[in-house]
C-alpha positions in Angstrom: -92.3 -56.1 -83.1 -91.1 -59.8 -82.9 -91.7 -61.8 -79.8 -88.1 -63.2 -79.9 -85.1 -62.1 -82.0 -81.6 -63.4 -82.2 -78.8 -61.2 -83.8 -75.4 -62.6 -84.5 -75.7 -65.0 -81.5 -72.6 -67.1 -80.7 -72.0 -69.6 -78.0 -68.6 -70.9 -77.0 -67.7 -73.8 -74.6 -64.4 -73.6 -72.8 -62.9 -76.5 -71.0 -59.5 -77.1 -69.4 -57.8 -77.9 -72.7 -60.2 -77.0 -75.5 -62.5 -74.4 -76.9 -65.5 -75.6 -78.7 -68.1 -73.7 -80.8 -71.7 -74.3 -79.8 -73.4 -72.0 -82.3 -72.2 -69.0 -84.3 -73.7 -66.1 -86.2 -77.3 -67.0 -85.6 -79.8 -64.4 -86.9 -83.5 -65.4 -86.3 -86.8 -63.8 -85.5 -89.8 -65.6 -84.0 -93.4 -64.6 -83.3 -96.6 -66.0 -81.8 -98.6 -68.6 -83.7 -95.5 -70.2 -85.3 -94.8 -74.0 -85.2 -91.0 -73.9 -85.9 -89.1 -77.1 -86.5 -85.3 -77.0 -86.0 -83.6 -79.8 -87.8 -80.0 -80.9 -88.3 -77.5 -83.7 -87.7 -76.5 -84.7 -84.2 -73.9 -82.2 -82.8 -74.8 -79.5 -85.2 -75.9 -77.1 -82.5 -79.7 -77.6 -82.4 -80.0 -78.2 -78.6 -77.5 -75.4 -77.9 -79.7 -73.0 -79.8 -82.7 -74.1 -77.8 -80.8 -73.8 -74.5 -79.7 -70.2 -75.4 -83.3 -69.3 -76.3 -84.6 -70.7 -73.0 -81.9 -68.9 -71.0 -80.6 -72.1 -69.6 -77.3 -71.4 -71.3 -75.5 -68.1 -71.8 -74.3 -66.6 -75.1 -70.9 -64.9 -75.6 -71.6 -63.0 -78.9 -74.5 -61.0 -80.3 -77.8 -60.1 -78.7 -81.0 -61.8 -77.8 -84.1 -59.6 -77.7 -87.3 -60.5 -75.9 -90.2 -58.2 -77.0 -87.5 -55.7 -78.1 -85.6 -55.8 -74.8 -81.9 -56.7 -74.8 -80.8 -59.6 -72.5 -77.0 -59.5 -72.8 -76.8 -57.8 -69.4 -79.0 -60.4 -67.7 -77.8 -62.1 -64.5 -78.7 -65.6 -63.5 -81.5 -64.2 -61.4 -82.8 -62.3 -64.5 -82.8 -65.4 -66.6 -84.8 -67.2 -63.8 -87.4 -64.5 -64.1 -87.3 -64.7 -67.9 -88.1 -68.4 -67.8 -90.8 -67.8 -65.2 -92.6 -65.4 -67.5 -91.9 -66.7 -71.1 -90.7 -70.2 -71.3 -92.2 -73.7 -71.1 -89.7 -76.5 -71.8 -90.4 -80.0 -72.9 -87.2 -82.2 -72.6 -86.2 -85.2 -74.6 -85.2 -86.9 -71.2 -88.7 -85.9 -69.9 -87.2 -84.3 -66.8 -90.3 -85.2 -64.8 -89.9 -85.2 -61.0 -90.1 -88.9 -60.4 -91.0 -88.6 -56.7 -94.0 -86.3 -57.4 -97.3 -87.6 -58.7 -98.6 -86.6 -62.2 -101.0 -84.2 -60.4 -98.2 -82.6 -58.3 -96.0 -82.3 -61.4 -98.7 -80.4 -63.3 -99.7 -78.3 -60.3 -96.1 -77.0 -60.1 -96.8 -74.9 -63.1 -100.1 -73.5 -61.6 -98.6 -71.8 -58.6 -100.0 -68.5 -59.9 -103.5 -69.7 -59.1 -104.0 -68.7 -55.5 -107.1 -70.9 -54.8 -106.0 -74.5 -54.2 -109.3 -75.9 -55.3 -109.2 -74.0 -58.7 -105.6 -75.0 -59.1 -106.5 -78.6 -58.6 -109.4 -78.4 -61.1 -107.2 -76.8 -63.8 -104.5 -79.4 -63.3 -107.0 -82.2 -63.7 -108.5 -80.6 -66.8 -105.0 -80.6 -68.4 -104.3 -84.1 -67.3 -107.5 -85.3 -68.9 -106.6 -83.4 -72.0 -103.4 -85.4 -72.4 -105.2 -88.7 -71.6 -103.7 -89.4 -68.1 -106.8 -89.0 -65.9 -106.4 -92.5 -64.6 -102.8 -91.9 -63.7 -103.1 -88.6 -61.9 -102.1 -90.1 -58.5 -99.3 -92.2 -59.9 -95.7 -91.1 -59.2 -93.5 -90.2 -62.1 -91.2 -93.2 -61.5 -94.2 -95.5 -62.2 -95.0 -94.1 -65.7 -94.1 -95.3 -69.1 -92.1 -93.1 -71.5 -95.2 -91.9 -73.3 -97.0 -91.2 -70.1 -94.0 -89.2 -68.8 -93.9 -87.1 -72.0 -97.7 -86.5 -71.8 -97.2 -85.3 -68.2 -94.4 -82.9 -69.3 -96.7 -81.5 -72.0 -99.5 -81.0 -69.5 -97.1 -79.3 -67.2 -95.9 -77.0 -70.0 -99.5 -76.2 -71.0 -100.4 -75.5 -67.4 -97.8 -72.7 -67.2 -99.5 -71.0 -70.2 -96.2 -69.4 -71.3 -96.0 -67.6 -74.7 -93.0 -69.7 -75.8 -93.0 -73.6 -75.8 -89.6 -75.2 -76.4 -89.5 -78.9 -77.1 -86.2 -80.8 -77.5 -86.6 -84.0 -79.3 -90.0 -84.6 -77.6 -90.6 -87.9 -79.5 -87.0 -89.2 -79.4 -87.8 -92.0 -76.9 -91.3 -92.8 -78.2 -92.8 -95.3 -80.6 -94.1 -93.9 -83.9 -97.8 -94.1 -82.9 -97.2 -92.2 -79.7 -95.0 -89.7 -81.5 -97.8 -88.8 -83.8 -100.2 -88.2 -80.9 -97.6 -86.1 -79.1 -96.9 -83.8 -82.1 -100.7 -83.5 -82.8 -101.3 -82.5 -79.2 -98.5 -79.9 -79.4 -100.0 -78.4 -82.5 -103.4 -78.3 -80.9 -102.3 -76.5 -77.8 -99.9 -74.0 -79.4 -102.2 -72.1 -81.8 -101.7 -68.8 -80.0 -98.1 -69.5 -78.9 -94.6 -69.8 -80.3 -93.7 -73.5 -80.5 -90.1 -74.4 -81.3 -89.4 -78.1 -81.8 -86.0 -79.6 -82.2 -86.2 -82.8 -84.1 -83.8 -85.1 -86.1 -86.8 -86.3 -88.2 -88.7 -83.5 -89.9 -91.2 -85.9 -91.4 -92.7 -86.3 -87.9 -93.7 -82.7 -87.7 -94.0 -81.8 -91.4 -97.8 -82.1 -91.3 -98.1 -79.3 -88.6 -94.9 -77.2 -88.9 -95.2 -73.6 -90.3 -91.5 -73.1 -90.6 -88.3 -75.2 -90.8 -84.9 -74.0 -89.7 -82.0 -76.3 -90.6 -78.7 -76.1 -88.6 -75.5 -77.2 -90.0 -72.0 -77.0 -88.5 -73.2 -74.8 -85.6 -74.8 -72.2 -87.9 -78.2 -71.7 -89.5 -78.0 -73.3 -93.0 -81.6 -72.5 -94.1 -84.8 -70.9 -92.8 -88.0 -71.5 -94.9 -91.6 -70.7 -94.2 -94.0 -73.6 -95.0 -97.4 -72.3 -94.0 -98.3 -68.7 -93.2 -98.7 -68.4 -89.4 -101.9 -67.5 -87.7 -100.6 -65.5 -84.8 -102.8 -64.5 -81.9 -102.2 -61.0 -80.9 -102.3 -59.7 -77.4 -100.0 -59.0 -74.4 -98.4 -61.7 -72.4 -99.9 -62.2 -69.0 -97.4 -61.3 -66.3 -97.8 -63.1 -63.0 -94.3 -62.3 -61.7 -95.6 -59.6 -59.4 -98.0 -61.8 -57.5 -95.8 -61.7 -54.4 -98.7 -62.4 -52.1 -98.7 -66.0 -53.3 -95.1 -66.7 -52.4 -95.6 -67.8 -48.8 -98.5 -70.1 -49.7 -96.7 -71.6 -52.7 -93.6 -72.2 -50.7 -95.5 -74.0 -48.0 -97.3 -76.1 -50.5 -94.1 -77.0 -52.4 -92.2 -77.6 -49.2 -94.9 -80.1 -48.0 -94.8 -81.9 -51.4 -91.0 -82.2 -51.2 -91.3 -83.5 -47.6 -93.8 -86.3 -48.4 -92.4 -87.1 -51.9 -89.3 -88.8 -50.5 -90.6 -90.4 -47.2 -87.5 -92.4 -46.4 -85.2 -89.5 -47.0 -87.5 -87.2 -45.0 -87.4 -89.8 -42.2 -83.6 -89.8 -42.3 -83.6 -86.0 -42.1 -86.0 -86.1 -39.1 -83.7 -88.5 -37.3 -80.7 -86.2 -38.0 -82.5 -83.1 -36.8 -83.8 -85.1 -33.7 -80.1 -86.0 -32.9 -79.2 -82.3 -33.2 -82.1 -81.4 -31.0 -81.1 -84.1 -28.5 -77.6 -82.6 -28.5 -78.9 -79.2 -27.7 -81.1 -80.6 -24.9 -78.1 -82.4 -23.4 -76.0 -79.3 -23.7 -78.8 -77.3 -21.9 -79.3 -80.0 -19.3 -75.6 -80.2 -18.5 -74.6 -76.5 -18.4 -77.8 -74.6 -17.9 -77.4 -74.8 -14.1 -74.1 -72.9 -14.4 -75.5 -70.4 -16.9 -78.8 -69.7 -15.2 -77.4 -67.4 -12.5 -75.9 -65.3 -15.3 -79.2 -64.9 -17.1 -81.6 -64.9 -14.2 -81.0 -62.9 -11.0 -80.8 -65.5 -8.2 -80.2 -63.0 -5.4 -83.7 -62.3 -4.3 -84.1 -61.3 -0.7 -87.4 -63.0 -0.2 -89.1 -66.1 -1.4 -91.2 -65.2 -4.5 -94.7 -66.3 -3.4 -97.6 -65.2 -5.7 -99.5 -62.2 -4.2 -97.0 -61.8 -1.3 -96.3 -58.3 0.0 -93.6 -57.6 2.7 -94.3 -54.7 4.9 -92.4 -52.8 7.6 -93.6 -49.7 9.5 -91.9 -46.5 8.4 -91.0 -45.5 11.9 -89.3 -48.8 12.5 -91.6 -49.8 15.4 -92.9 -53.3 15.9 -96.4 -53.8 14.6 -99.0 -55.7 16.6 -101.2 -58.5 15.5 -104.1 -56.1 15.7 -102.4 -53.6 13.4 -101.6 -56.3 10.9 -105.2 -57.5 10.9 -106.5 -54.0 10.4 -104.1 -53.4 7.4 -105.2 -56.7 5.9 -108.9 -55.8 6.2 -108.5 -52.3 4.7 -106.4 -53.6 1.7 -108.3 -56.8 1.0 -105.5 -59.2 1.9 -106.7 -62.8 2.0 -104.1 -63.9 4.6 -101.3 -62.6 6.9 -98.2 -64.0 8.5 -97.0 -61.9 11.5 -93.6 -63.6 11.9 -92.6 -64.7 8.4 -88.9 -65.2 8.7 -88.8 -69.0 8.0 -90.5 -68.5 4.7 -87.3 -67.0 3.3 -84.9 -69.5 4.7 -82.5 -71.6 2.6 -83.0 -74.7 4.7 -79.9 -76.4 3.3 -77.9 -74.0 5.5 -79.0 -75.9 8.6 -78.2 -79.2 10.1 -80.4 -82.1 9.2 -80.1 -85.8 10.1 -82.0 -89.1 10.2 -83.7 -88.5 6.8 -82.5 -92.0 6.1 -79.6 -94.3 6.9 -78.2 -93.7 3.4 -75.9 -90.8 4.4 -74.6 -90.4 0.8 -78.1 -89.4 -0.1 -78.3 -87.1 2.9 -75.1 -85.3 1.8 -76.5 -84.9 -1.7 -79.7 -83.5 -0.4 -77.8 -81.0 1.7 -75.6 -79.9 -1.2 -78.1 -79.6 -4.0 -81.7 -79.1 -2.6 -82.8 -75.7 -1.2 -85.9 -76.0 1.0 -88.2 -73.2 1.8 -90.6 -73.3 4.7 -94.2 -72.9 3.4 -97.6 -73.0 5.0 -100.0 -72.7 2.0 -101.1 -76.3 2.2 -104.0 -75.7 -0.3 -101.4 -75.5 -3.1 -99.8 -78.9 -2.6 -101.0 -82.4 -2.8 -98.6 -85.1 -1.5 -97.7 -88.0 -3.7 -97.0 -90.1 -0.6 -98.6 -89.7 2.9 -100.8 -86.7 4.0 -100.7 -83.0 4.7 -99.4 -81.9 8.1 -102.0 -81.2 10.8 -99.9 -80.5 13.9 -97.2 -77.8 14.3 -94.4 -80.4 14.5 -95.5 -82.2 11.3 -94.1 -81.4 7.9 -94.7 -82.4 4.3 -91.4 -82.3 2.4 -91.3 -81.4 -1.3 -88.2 -82.7 -3.1 -87.1 -83.7 -6.7 -88.5 -86.9 -8.1 -85.2 -88.7 -8.1 -85.1 -88.4 -4.3 -87.9 -91.1 -4.1 -85.0 -93.5 -3.4 -84.5 -91.6 -0.2 -88.1 -90.9 0.9 -89.8 -93.8 -0.9 -93.1 -94.1 -2.7 -95.0 -95.7 0.2 -96.3 -94.1 3.4 -94.7 -96.7 5.6 -91.2 -95.9 4.1 -91.2 -92.3 5.0 -88.6 -91.6 7.7 -90.4 -90.8 10.9 -88.5 -87.7 12.0 -85.9 -85.2 11.1 -84.0 -82.9 13.5 -83.0 -79.3 13.3 -81.0 -77.4 16.0 -84.2 -75.8 17.3 -87.1 -78.0 16.4 -88.1 -81.6 15.9 -90.2 -82.3 12.8 -92.2 -85.4 11.8 -92.4 -86.1 8.1 -96.0 -87.1 7.3 -95.9 -86.7 3.5 -93.7 -86.3 0.5 -94.5 -84.4 -2.7 -92.1 -85.1 -5.7 -91.4 -82.7 -8.5 -89.1 -82.9 -11.5 -87.1 -79.7 -11.5 -84.0 -80.4 -9.5 -82.8 -76.8 -9.8 -86.0 -75.4 -8.2 -86.4 -74.9 -4.5 -88.0 -77.6 -2.6 -90.2 -76.9 0.5 -91.1 -77.8 4.0 -94.9 -77.4 4.2 -96.1 -76.8 7.8 -99.2 -75.6 9.5 -99.4 -71.9 10.1 -98.8 -72.5 13.8 -95.7 -74.6 12.9 -94.5 -71.8 10.7 -94.7 -69.3 13.6 -92.8 -71.5 16.0 -90.2 -72.4 13.4 -89.7 -68.8 12.4 -89.3 -67.8 16.1 -86.7 -70.4 17.0 -84.6 -70.2 13.8 -84.6 -66.4 13.6 -83.3 -66.1 17.2 -80.9 -68.9 16.8 -79.3 -66.9 13.9 -79.6 -63.3 15.3 -80.3 -63.5 19.0 -76.7 -63.3 20.3 -75.7 -60.5 22.7 -72.9 -59.9 25.0 -74.8 -61.6 27.9 -74.7 -65.2 26.6 -76.1 -68.3 28.1 -77.1 -71.6 26.6 -80.1 -73.9 27.0 -80.1 -77.6 26.1 -82.9 -80.1 26.2 -82.9 -83.8 25.5 -85.7 -86.4 25.2 -83.4 -89.3 26.3 -79.7 -90.2 26.6 -79.3 -91.5 23.0 -81.5 -89.3 20.8 -81.1 -85.6 21.5 -81.5 -82.2 19.9 -80.3 -78.9 21.1 -81.8 -75.5 22.1 -80.0 -72.3 22.8 -80.9 -69.3 24.8 -79.5 -65.8 25.3 -80.4 -63.7 28.4 -80.7 -60.1 27.5 -82.5 -57.6 29.6 -84.2 -60.4 31.4 -85.7 -62.0 28.3 -84.3 -65.3 27.0 -83.7 -65.6 23.2 -82.0 -68.3 21.1 -78.3 -68.3 20.5 -76.1 -70.4 18.2 -73.5 -72.3 20.4 -73.6 -76.0 19.9 -72.5 -78.0 23.0 -73.8 -81.6 23.1 -75.5 -82.6 26.3 -77.5 -85.7 27.2 -79.6 -84.1 30.0 -81.6 -80.9 30.2 -79.7 -78.0 31.8 -79.7 -74.3 31.9 -76.1 -73.1 32.3 -74.0 -70.0 32.1 -70.5 -70.2 30.7 -67.6 -69.1 32.8 -66.8 -66.3 30.3 -70.3 -65.0 30.0 -71.2 -61.6 31.5 -74.4 -62.7 33.3 -76.6 -60.1 35.0 -76.8 -60.5 38.8 -80.6 -61.1 38.7 -82.2 -63.2 35.9 -85.9 -63.7 35.1 -86.3 -67.4 34.3 -88.7 -70.3 34.6 -88.9 -72.2 37.8 -91.1 -74.4 40.1 -93.1 -71.9 42.0 -90.5 -70.0 43.9 -87.8 -72.6 44.1 -84.8 -73.4 42.2 -83.9 -76.8 40.6 -82.0 -79.5 42.4 -79.5 -82.1 41.6 -82.2 -84.6 40.5 -82.3 -82.9 37.1 -86.0 -82.3 37.0 -86.7 -79.5 34.4 -88.6 -76.3 35.1 -91.9 -76.6 33.3 -93.7 -73.3 33.9 -92.9 -69.7 33.3 -93.5 -68.3 36.7 -91.5 -65.2 36.4 -89.4 -66.0 39.6 -86.3 -64.0 40.1 -83.3 -66.2 41.0 -79.8 -65.1 41.9 -77.4 -67.4 40.0 -74.9 -67.2 42.8 -77.4 -69.2 44.9 -77.5 -72.1 42.3 -75.8 -75.1 43.9 -76.1 -77.4 40.8 -72.8 -77.7 39.0 -72.5 -79.6 35.7 -69.2 -79.6 34.0 -67.9 -76.8 36.2 -70.8 -74.6 35.3 -73.7 -73.3 37.4 -76.8 -74.9 36.0 -80.6 -74.8 36.2 -83.0 -77.3 34.7 -85.6 -76.0 32.2 -88.3 -77.8 30.1 -87.6 -77.8 26.3 -91.1 -76.8 25.4 -90.7 -73.5 27.1 -88.1 -72.4 24.6 -90.8 -71.8 22.0 -92.8 -69.7 24.4 -89.9 -67.6 25.4 -88.8 -66.9 21.9 -92.2 -66.2 20.5 -92.8 -63.7 23.3 -89.4 -62.2 22.5 -90.1 -61.9 18.8 -93.5 -60.3 19.2 -91.7 -57.6 21.1 -88.8 -57.2 18.5 -89.7 -58.6 15.0 -90.7 -55.7 12.7 -91.5 -57.4 9.4 -94.8 -59.1 8.3 -96.3 -60.5 5.1 -99.7 -59.8 3.5 -101.1 -62.2 0.9 -103.4 -61.3 -2.0 -105.1 -63.5 -4.6 -102.6 -62.5 -7.3 -99.5 -60.4 -7.9 -101.6 -58.0 -10.0 -103.9 -57.3 -7.0 -101.0 -57.1 -4.6 -99.2 -54.6 -6.8 -102.3 -52.3 -6.7 -102.1 -52.2 -2.9 -98.4 -51.1 -2.7 -99.3 -47.4 -2.9 -102.2 -47.8 -0.5 -99.9 -49.4 2.0 -97.2 -46.7 1.6 -99.9 -44.1 2.2 -100.8 -45.9 5.4 -97.3 -45.5 6.8 -95.7 -48.8 5.7 -92.7 -49.6 3.5 -94.2 -52.3 1.1 -92.8 -54.3 -1.8 -93.8 -57.5 -3.7 -91.7 -60.5 -2.8 -90.6 -60.8 -6.4 -89.4 -57.2 -6.6 -86.9 -57.1 -3.8 -83.4 -58.5 -4.5 -80.0 -58.1 -3.2 -77.4 -56.2 -5.3 -74.4 -58.3 -6.3 -71.0 -57.0 -5.0 -68.2 -56.2 -7.3 -66.5 -59.6 -7.0 -69.7 -61.4 -7.8 -70.3 -59.2 -10.9 -66.8 -59.8 -12.1 -67.2 -63.6 -11.6 -70.5 -63.5 -13.4 -69.0 -61.7 -16.4 -66.0 -64.1 -16.6 -68.2 -67.1 -16.3 -70.5 -65.6 -18.9 -67.7 -65.3 -21.4 -66.3 -68.8 -20.7 -69.7 -70.5 -21.0 -70.6 -68.3 -24.0 -67.5 -69.6 -25.8 -68.2 -73.1 -24.8 -71.8 -72.9 -26.0 -70.7 -71.3 -29.3 -68.2 -74.1 -29.9 -70.7 -76.9 -29.2 -73.4 -75.2 -31.3 -71.0 -74.8 -34.2 -70.1 -78.5 -33.9 -73.8 -79.5 -33.9 -74.3 -77.3 -37.0 -71.4 -78.9 -38.8 -72.6 -82.3 -37.9 -76.0 -81.6 -39.4 -74.6 -79.9 -42.5 -72.3 -82.8 -43.3 -74.9 -85.5 -42.6 -77.6 -83.8 -44.7 -75.4 -83.0 -47.7 -76.2 -86.2 -49.6 -79.9 -86.1 -48.7 -80.1 -82.5 -50.1 -78.2 -83.6 -53.2 -81.0 -86.1 -53.9 -83.2 -83.1 -54.6 -80.7 -81.5 -57.0 -82.3 -82.9 -60.2 -85.8 -81.9 -59.0 -84.6 -78.4 -58.2 -83.0 -78.1 -61.6 -86.2 -79.2 -63.3 -88.2 -76.6 -61.3 -85.7 -73.9 -62.4 -86.0 -75.0 -66.0 -89.8 -74.7 -65.7 -89.5 -71.1 -64.5 -90.7 -71.8 -60.9 -89.8 -68.8 -58.8 -86.4 -69.2 -57.3 -87.5 -67.5 -54.1 -90.3 -70.1 -53.7 -88.0 -73.1 -54.4 -85.5 -71.8 -51.8 -88.2 -71.1 -49.3 -89.6 -74.6 -49.9 -86.3 -76.3 -49.2 -86.0 -74.4 -45.9 -89.6 -75.3 -45.0 -89.0 -78.9 -45.7 -86.0 -78.8 -43.3 -88.1 -77.0 -40.7 -90.8 -79.7 -41.1 -88.1 -82.2 -40.2 -88.0 -80.4 -36.8 -91.5 -81.5 -35.9 -90.6 -84.9 -34.6 -87.9 -83.4 -32.4 -90.3 -80.8 -31.0 -92.7 -83.6 -30.0 -90.2 -86.4 -29.0 -87.7 -84.3 -26.9 -90.1 -83.3 -24.1 -91.5 -86.8 -23.9 -88.0 -88.4 -23.7 -87.0 -85.7 -21.2 -89.9 -86.5 -18.9 -88.9 -90.1 -19.0 -85.3 -89.2 -18.4 -86.1 -86.9 -15.4 -87.7 -89.9 -13.7 -84.5 -91.8 -13.7 -82.0 -91.2 -10.9 -79.2 -90.3 -13.3 -81.3 -87.8 -15.3 -82.9 -86.3 -12.2 -79.5 -85.7 -10.5 -77.5 -84.5 -13.5 -79.8 -82.7 -15.9 -81.4 -79.3 -15.4 -85.1 -79.4 -15.7 -86.5 -77.7 -18.8 -89.7 -75.7 -18.5 -91.5 -74.0 -21.4 -89.1 -71.1 -21.7 -86.1 -73.4 -21.8 -87.8 -75.6 -24.5 -88.5 -72.5 -26.5 -84.8 -71.6 -26.3 -83.8 -75.1 -27.4 -86.2 -74.9 -30.3 -85.1 -71.5 -31.4 -81.4 -72.6 -31.4 -82.4 -75.7 -33.4 -84.4 -73.6 -35.8 -81.4 -71.2 -36.3 -79.1 -74.2 -36.9 -81.5 -75.9 -39.3 -82.1 -72.6 -41.2 -78.4 -71.8 -41.4 -77.7 -75.3 -42.7 -80.5 -75.0 -45.2 -79.2 -71.7 -46.4 -75.7 -73.2 -47.0 -77.2 -76.1 -49.0 -79.5 -73.7 -51.0 -76.5 -71.5 -52.0 -74.6 -74.6 -53.1 -77.5 -76.1 -55.1 -78.1 -72.8 -56.9 -74.5 -72.1 -57.7 -74.7 -73.9 -61.0 -76.5 -72.9 -64.1 -79.6 -74.8 -65.0 -78.2 -76.7 -68.0 -75.3 -78.0 -66.0 -77.5 -78.9 -63.0 -79.8 -80.9 -65.3 -76.8 -82.9 -66.6 -75.7 -83.7 -63.0 -72.9 -81.2 -63.0 -71.3 -82.4 -66.2 -70.6 -80.0 -69.1 
């Protein structure tokens, strides 16, 4: 059975206005061991015949058989596999990949060798065989014509295909070099089918075993010169070595990346711009999208290892009970009155952070501050940790350094709340403007702050009275008290006063007898001296003769408010917090606590359910921002596709050469995508560095959402999807033409 057989083969070229015959009625049969010379005048159809045999051009008539198998039904993908298995092509125009070195060109044909070291050794052996050992590291663009042709021969030999096709291999060479090339072809083709198209038979006459003369697009003569010495045996089939595809694609993609450094740099810049666009998109809109993706309605501050407990019977737990529970469950810390830990402090009134009130307003609008006491987990950038209960370390975004400064002496001395006066002794800066800031206090400060704020918010009853205290006539802060069942608690009325009084409003339903603070057993007088001790004296308000603003009044010292409220809360506050070394350890104690008679939950597990209006709003905003993101992502993809088109076209000749060599199409396509993905690496490195610098600026800190690792991963995934999609579009376009047309630059 012949290796290759052509029966009545005809090829027709059709253009817009003409129909031209390429070859007609060709009947030929070839076998191993033949050195076939195809001769004829220019335009007679020699090269067309070679293109049909190689599968780089189709045929319209007849049938071509390869080892007895018909090929008329072959698709373009089938012809690619055919060339991969059977064909090595040596072109008159060399078709060497100029941006690859001699070694890289030859190694292209050795992808079936899985061991890189063995592949390199085999390539160097062939390069030495064609006399180019000293030029192995030279790029194709730096070689002479003879050196390029020797490289192409080494590349063809490396593939070890059963059929070697050579189209005018000596057409651009001097006579001496031509003799060497023909002799080399004869030497290496003893066990192969070698078909050489030449316009000068004398060049090959010494070695040819057969001459086929083509005239007027048909075979005019076919004569055997020397009996062939065919080597029998089956053709090695490496097309099923699928396990090499990933490695070969990576190696080829890396070669393509480094072979054109300027073009690769340009691509890196384009991908970096696309990545920067994604980062700016994220930074500008993520704050609005984040509530849609992440549930922001947690009931408690999510502190690691924190468990919130309440007794099942609803009764108030004592400090002793809490300590006993902590001991039995291995808790490392407890907070009996933990209300302030879950406060959104921007809900409250702050002043005197700085004289820059624009910055104060911005802080109030954008920064959420939680009260914390775990001082071991924070290290101030400026100042020190709080030591007294009225001292606080404030943690705010980095751009707020213009408010709080970078030097201890610039920290504002005090800030005021309705119920407590705090002294800022340190500032800790962080980059994530969307995260919650914090007021770090001592544990004693946390207790007092929880007491006062909780009662200010929830201590109102029908029996209302207000308490005010002032340090002097110009700088004041306010306290409120409610009298209920003889125990004062904090209320939320705000009536400015410049002197300390205890008063009852005219509309308040005040009990006849009130338990209040006083000097021994006396009531206050018009001098305004405040009561300083809790003596438990019962006073009838009807006996009070101090009138301020038409209201019966009694003077009380401001420090007593904390004592009153703390006593009140210890009698009424039912919740407490236990702290464990980690969430995992805390989770293990939930069942234990429930068995002990407590309702218990991790702080990160308890969240509020959105109402229907919030759910509808979230859905609508999700659709709106989803459309917006889709539009912008499409724009970025189009930008990248348009800008990369010319750079991808620069690889079009190289890809056509690889296809003509029979390199696997799947590997070439994967290599193109891998090269594009490699162009992502600078973006992956540069974007976080540039973002860190940007977050330190006032504009970036205020206007861009801070990206953590999950957000960077999202950005990189989006960038990868865009780059991969753009690569896929380019690959489809580059492989839409047949090989012969692609080699000629798209011209027929």
